[in-house]
C-alpha positions as CSV (number, residue, x, y, z in Angstrom):
1,X,6.2,1.9,-2.9
2,X,9.3,4.3,-3.4
3,X,7.4,5.9,-6.4
4,X,4.6,7.1,-4.0
5,X,7.2,9.3,-2.2
6,X,7.9,11.0,-5.5
7,X,4.2,11.3,-6.1
8,X,3.9,13.3,-2.8
9,X,6.9,15.4,-3.4
10,X,6.0,16.4,-6.9
11,X,6.5,20.2,-7.4
12,X,3.2,20.6,-9.2
13,X,1.3,18.9,-6.2
14,X,0.8,15.8,-4.0
15,X,-0.8,13.2,-6.0
16,X,-1.9,11.2,-3.1
17,X,-3.9,14.1,-1.8
18,X,-5.3,14.5,-5.3
19,X,-6.4,10.9,-5.3
20,X,-8.4,11.6,-2.1
21,X,-6.1,10.9,0.8
22,X,-6.4,12.5,4.2
23,X,-2.9,13.5,5.2
24,X,-2.1,13.1,9.0
25,X,1.2,14.9,9.6
26,X,3.5,13.5,12.3
27,X,3.7,15.6,15.6
28,X,7.5,15.2,15.2
29,X,9.1,16.5,12.0
30,X,11.5,13.6,12.0
31,X,8.9,11.1,11.0
32,X,6.8,10.7,7.8
33,X,3.2,11.8,7.7
34,X,0.4,9.2,7.3
35,X,-1.8,9.2,4.3
36,X,-5.2,7.4,4.9
37,X,-7.8,6.2,2.6
38,X,-11.4,5.2,3.5
39,X,-12.0,2.1,1.3
40,X,-15.6,1.8,2.5
41,X,-17.4,1.6,5.8
42,X,-15.1,-0.1,8.3
43,X,-12.0,-0.3,6.0
44,X,-9.0,2.0,5.8
45,X,-5.7,2.0,4.0
46,X,-2.9,4.0,5.5
47,X,0.4,4.8,3.9
48,X,3.8,5.9,5.3
49,X,7.1,6.2,3.7
50,X,7.7,2.8,5.4
51,X,4.9,0.7,4.6
52,X,1.2,0.0,4.2
53,X,-1.3,-0.7,6.9
54,X,-4.7,-1.9,5.9
55,X,-7.6,-2.7,8.4
56,X,-11.0,-4.0,7.7
57,X,-13.6,-4.8,10.3
58,X,-14.3,-8.5,10.4
59,X,-10.9,-9.3,8.9
60,X,-8.3,-7.6,11.1
61,X,-5.2,-5.5,10.1
62,X,-2.3,-6.2,7.9
63,X,1.0,-4.4,7.6
64,X,3.2,-4.5,4.4
65,X,6.7,-3.2,5.0
66,X,8.4,-1.3,2.2
67,X,11.6,-3.1,2.9
68,X,11.4,-6.5,1.4
69,X,7.5,-6.1,1.0
70,X,6.9,-8.4,4.1
71,X,3.4,-8.8,5.3
72,X,2.3,-9.4,8.8
73,X,-1.2,-9.7,10.5
74,X,-3.3,-9.3,13.5
75,X,-6.8,-10.2,14.2
76,X,-7.3,-6.9,16.0
77,X,-8.7,-3.9,13.8
78,X,-6.8,-0.6,14.0
79,X,-8.3,1.4,11.4
80,X,-6.2,4.6,12.0
81,X,-3.1,3.7,14.0
82,X,-1.8,7.0,15.6
83,X,1.9,5.7,14.6
84,X,4.8,7.5,12.9
85,X,7.4,4.7,13.2
86,X,6.9,0.9,11.9
87,X,7.9,-0.3,15.5
88,X,5.1,1.6,17.0
89,X,2.4,-0.4,15.2
90,X,0.2,-2.7,17.0
91,X,1.8,-6.1,17.3
92,X,1.5,-8.3,14.2
93,X,2.9,-11.7,13.2
94,X,2.0,-14.7,11.1
95,X,-1.5,-15.7,10.5
96,X,-1.9,-19.1,12.5
97,X,-4.9,-20.8,11.3
98,X,-7.0,-21.0,8.2
99,X,-9.5,-18.2,9.3
100,X,-6.5,-15.9,10.0
101,X,-4.8,-17.0,6.7
102,X,-8.0,-16.3,4.8
103,X,-8.4,-12.8,6.4
104,X,-4.7,-11.9,5.8
105,X,-5.1,-12.9,2.0
106,X,-8.3,-10.8,1.7
107,X,-6.5,-7.9,3.3
108,X,-3.6,-8.3,1.1
109,X,-5.8,-8.6,-2.0
110,X,-7.6,-5.6,-1.1
111,X,-4.3,-3.6,-0.6
112,X,-3.1,-4.7,-4.0
113,X,-6.5,-3.7,-5.6
114,X,-6.1,-0.2,-4.1
115,X,-2.7,0.0,-5.5
116,X,-3.9,-1.0,-8.8
117,X,-6.7,1.5,-8.8
118,X,-4.2,4.3,-7.8
119,X,-1.8,3.5,-10.5
120,X,-4.5,3.1,-13.1
121,X,-5.8,6.6,-11.9
122,X,-2.3,7.9,-11.9
123,X,-1.8,6.7,-15.5
124,X,-5.0,8.5,-16.6
125,X,-3.9,11.9,-14.9
126,X,-0.3,12.2,-15.8
127,X,1.8,12.2,-19.0
128,X,2.3,8.7,-20.4
129,X,5.9,8.6,-19.4
130,X,5.5,9.9,-15.8
131,X,5.9,6.5,-14.1
132,X,8.7,5.5,-16.3
133,X,10.5,8.6,-15.4
134,X,9.9,8.1,-11.7
135,X,11.1,4.4,-11.9
136,X,14.1,5.5,-13.9
137,X,15.1,7.9,-11.0
138,X,14.8,5.1,-8.3
139,X,18.4,4.7,-6.7
140,X,18.1,0.9,-6.8
141,X,17.1,0.8,-10.5
142,X,20.5,-0.1,-11.6
143,X,20.8,-3.3,-9.3
144,X,17.2,-4.4,-10.2
145,X,16.9,-6.8,-13.1
146,X,13.6,-8.0,-14.3
147,X,10.0,-6.7,-13.7
148,X,7.8,-5.2,-16.5
149,X,7.2,-2.0,-18.2
150,X,5.5,1.0,-16.2
151,X,2.4,1.0,-18.4
152,X,1.6,-2.5,-17.0
153,X,2.0,-1.5,-13.2
154,X,-1.7,-1.2,-12.5
155,X,-2.7,-4.5,-14.5
156,X,-0.1,-6.5,-12.6
157,X,-1.2,-5.3,-9.2
158,X,-4.8,-6.2,-10.2
159,X,-3.7,-9.8,-11.4
160,X,-1.8,-10.3,-8.0
161,X,-4.9,-9.3,-6.3
162,X,-7.1,-11.6,-8.2
163,X,-4.7,-14.5,-7.6
164,X,-4.9,-14.0,-3.9
165,X,-8.6,-13.7,-3.9
166,X,-8.7,-17.0,-5.7
167,X,-6.2,-18.5,-3.0
168,X,-8.7,-17.5,-0.3
169,X,-11.3,-19.9,-1.8
170,X,-8.8,-22.7,-1.3
171,X,-8.0,-22.2,2.3
């Protein structure tokens, strides 16, 4: 997720806007703008510098924090939360029963599929080494061990999404 901030601040133009985001500036300049993507009728993905909020009618809403990539869920559907700080989001927590767990898995899989699509689009738009250079500039890169090459980013997100979709069938 840190890479997306670099995509936004890029001197040659904001890549999230080029990908079709609607930018919703914070009324307070101390806080991050929101970037919203309409996935389809009744489904929206929102990005801030501190996380992702995905909401889909019939499934609820899921928040993925940038810190530690933790997921929390609510059965309530909030397509465009008018929020500029993580703790101002609608109340979320653990999915408690099989129906909520299945909905949360579906939302998480949908978010990962969106990430895969964005990274795939980005790879087609940018120089082949663009994402590698962004990752190399990540302040935490020296402490991080493991992972996979940047050219596999889109495929790995898609693989995770597909695994979650399969898990939904077993709940």
